[in-house]
C-alpha positions as CSV (number, residue, x, y, z in Angstrom):
1,M,74.7,30.0,110.6
2,T,72.7,32.1,112.3
3,E,69.7,31.6,115.0
4,H,66.8,32.9,114.1
5,R,63.7,34.0,115.6
6,G,65.0,31.4,118.6
7,I,65.4,28.7,115.6
8,S,68.7,27.3,114.1
9,P,69.5,24.9,110.7
10,A,69.5,21.5,110.7
11,V,71.6,20.4,108.3
12,D,72.2,16.1,107.9
13,P,75.4,15.2,108.9
14,D,75.6,13.5,104.7
15,A,74.7,17.0,103.6
16,Y,77.6,19.6,102.6
17,V,77.1,23.9,103.2
18,A,79.6,25.6,102.1
19,P,82.0,28.0,103.6
20,T,80.4,31.2,102.4
21,A,77.1,30.2,102.1
22,V,73.9,31.7,104.9
23,L,71.9,29.6,106.1
24,V,69.6,31.1,108.7
25,G,67.0,29.6,111.0
26,D,64.2,27.1,110.5
27,V,66.0,26.0,107.3
28,R,66.1,21.9,106.8
29,V,68.9,20.0,104.5
30,A,68.1,16.8,104.3
31,A,71.6,14.2,103.0
32,G,73.4,14.6,100.2
33,A,71.9,18.0,99.4
34,R,74.8,20.6,99.0
35,I,74.6,24.0,99.3
36,L,77.1,25.8,97.3
37,H,79.4,29.0,98.2
38,G,77.6,31.7,97.9
39,A,74.2,30.5,99.0
40,V,71.7,32.5,100.9
41,L,69.9,30.2,102.9
42,T,67.1,32.1,105.3
43,A,64.4,31.5,107.6
44,E,61.9,34.6,107.7
45,D,58.9,33.8,109.4
46,G,58.5,30.1,107.6
47,R,60.1,27.2,107.0
48,V,63.2,26.2,103.8
49,V,63.1,22.7,103.2
50,V,65.1,20.9,100.7
51,G,65.3,17.4,99.7
52,R,67.2,14.5,99.2
53,N,69.7,15.3,96.7
54,T,69.9,18.2,95.2
55,V,71.9,21.1,94.6
56,V,71.3,24.7,95.6
57,M,74.2,26.6,93.1
58,E,76.0,29.6,93.9
59,N,75.3,32.8,94.7
60,A,71.3,31.7,95.0
61,L,69.0,33.2,97.4
62,V,65.8,30.7,99.4
63,R,63.2,32.3,100.8
64,G,60.0,31.0,103.3
65,R,58.3,33.0,104.9
66,A,54.8,31.9,107.4
67,S,52.9,31.9,104.6
68,H,54.8,30.2,101.8
69,P,57.6,28.0,103.0
70,A,60.7,27.6,100.5
71,I,60.1,23.9,100.1
72,I,62.4,22.5,97.6
73,G,61.9,18.7,96.5
74,D,64.7,15.8,96.1
75,S,66.9,16.0,93.5
76,V,66.4,19.3,92.2
77,M,68.8,21.6,90.9
78,V,68.7,25.0,91.9
79,G,71.2,27.3,89.2
80,P,73.2,30.4,90.4
81,H,72.2,33.7,91.0
82,A,68.3,31.4,91.1
83,H,66.0,33.2,93.8
84,V,63.2,31.0,95.9
85,N,60.9,32.8,97.6
86,G,57.8,30.9,99.2
87,S,57.7,28.9,96.9
88,I,57.4,25.2,96.3
89,V,59.4,23.0,94.3
90,G,58.2,19.5,93.5
91,D,61.0,17.0,92.8
92,E,63.8,17.0,89.6
93,A,62.4,20.0,88.7
94,F,65.4,22.2,87.9
95,V,65.7,25.8,88.3
96,A,68.4,27.3,86.3
97,T,70.2,30.7,86.3
98,G,69.1,33.5,87.3
99,A,65.3,32.1,87.3
100,S,62.9,34.2,89.9
101,L,60.7,31.6,91.9
102,F,57.2,34.1,93.7
103,P,56.2,33.8,97.2
104,G,52.9,31.7,97.1
105,S,54.4,29.7,93.7
106,S,54.7,25.7,93.1
107,I,56.9,24.3,90.0
108,G,55.5,20.7,89.7
109,G,58.2,18.2,89.1
110,G,60.1,17.6,86.8
111,A,59.5,21.0,85.5
112,E,62.0,22.9,84.5
113,V,62.3,27.1,85.1
114,R,64.5,27.7,82.8
115,I,67.6,30.6,82.6
116,N,66.0,33.8,83.9
117,A,62.5,33.0,83.0
118,V,60.0,34.1,86.2
119,V,57.4,32.1,87.9
120,Q,54.9,35.3,88.9
121,V,52.9,35.1,92.7
122,N,50.2,31.6,92.8
123,T,50.8,30.1,89.8
124,V,51.3,27.1,89.3
125,V,53.1,25.4,87.3
126,A,52.2,21.9,86.0
127,A,55.1,18.4,87.0
128,G,56.6,18.0,83.2
129,T,56.1,21.6,82.4
130,V,59.7,23.4,80.5
131,V,58.8,27.6,81.1
132,P,60.9,28.8,78.6
133,I,64.4,31.1,78.5
134,G,63.3,35.2,79.7
135,W,59.6,33.4,79.6
136,V,56.6,34.4,82.4
137,A,54.3,31.5,83.9
138,V,51.4,33.5,85.6
139,G,48.0,31.9,87.1
140,D,47.2,28.8,88.5
141,P,47.1,26.9,86.0
142,A,50.1,29.2,84.1
143,Q,49.8,30.4,81.2
144,L,53.2,31.5,79.5
145,F,54.5,34.8,78.2
146,S,57.4,36.1,76.4
147,P,58.7,39.5,78.4
148,D,57.4,41.4,75.9
149,R,53.8,40.4,75.7
150,H,53.5,42.2,79.6
151,D,50.0,43.6,78.7
152,D,48.8,40.4,78.8
153,I,51.0,39.0,81.2
154,W,49.4,41.9,83.2
155,A,46.1,41.3,82.3
156,V,46.9,37.4,84.1
157,Q,48.8,38.6,86.8
158,R,47.0,41.7,88.5
159,T,44.1,39.1,90.2
160,L,47.0,37.0,91.8
161,D,46.8,40.1,94.3
162,F,50.5,40.6,94.8
163,P,50.9,42.7,97.5
164,G,48.7,40.8,99.9
165,T,50.3,37.6,98.3
166,V,54.3,39.4,99.2
167,Y,53.7,42.1,101.2
168,G,50.5,41.9,103.2
169,V,48.7,44.5,102.2
170,G,45.7,46.1,99.4
171,R,46.8,47.4,96.3
172,D,46.5,51.1,97.2
173,A,49.8,50.1,99.9
174,S,52.1,53.3,100.1
175,M,55.4,52.6,99.1
176,R,56.5,54.3,102.3
177,D,53.5,51.9,104.5
178,I,54.7,48.7,102.8
179,M,59.0,49.9,103.5
180,R,57.4,51.0,106.9
181,G,56.1,47.0,108.2
182,Q,59.0,45.4,105.7
183,S,61.9,47.3,107.8
184,E,59.8,46.5,110.7
185,F,59.4,42.7,109.7
186,Y,63.5,42.2,109.0
187,G,64.4,44.5,112.0
188,E,63.8,40.6,113.5
189,H,68.0,39.4,112.8
190,A,68.6,42.6,115.6
191,D,68.1,39.3,117.6
192,D,70.0,36.3,115.1
193,R,72.4,35.0,116.9
194,P,75.3,32.3,115.3
195,V,75.4,29.1,116.1
């Protein structure tokens, strides 16, 4: 476990964190939760919360940001290699292997985001919805598209402000400017301290 920005992770005594899992900063893990080998839960400048009896499988990434904390409810499965970045995940949801949830998204209770599915920025997936294997959910409310429908996905996605939501920049920002900002942002880890 690692202190980041002056805040250390807090793990309930009834939770389990594998010795090869990494918890950084303002991470809260509730009773009965299980964080398995290789998982990374990193509160960059915003909180990560893992609810009761939730399992975060091997090599999953859960990232919280100031304007988009990662809040995972109770009795949730986060599959291996899943990417939960600044998303709110309701109770009893299923986030399958390789699924990607982007900042500002929310997944309703009991919803399923199946293998390699994507939930785009600022997308709202209603309770009980199934995002099929490899499909893309985009918009509020979410529209579901097969991955071969790029033009349809983009027609919705371009209105969701990916650069502003993820990087805090306008659409006209250069990659050089974006990466300068990201370098500075992640440079804050230079002051991290093992706890």
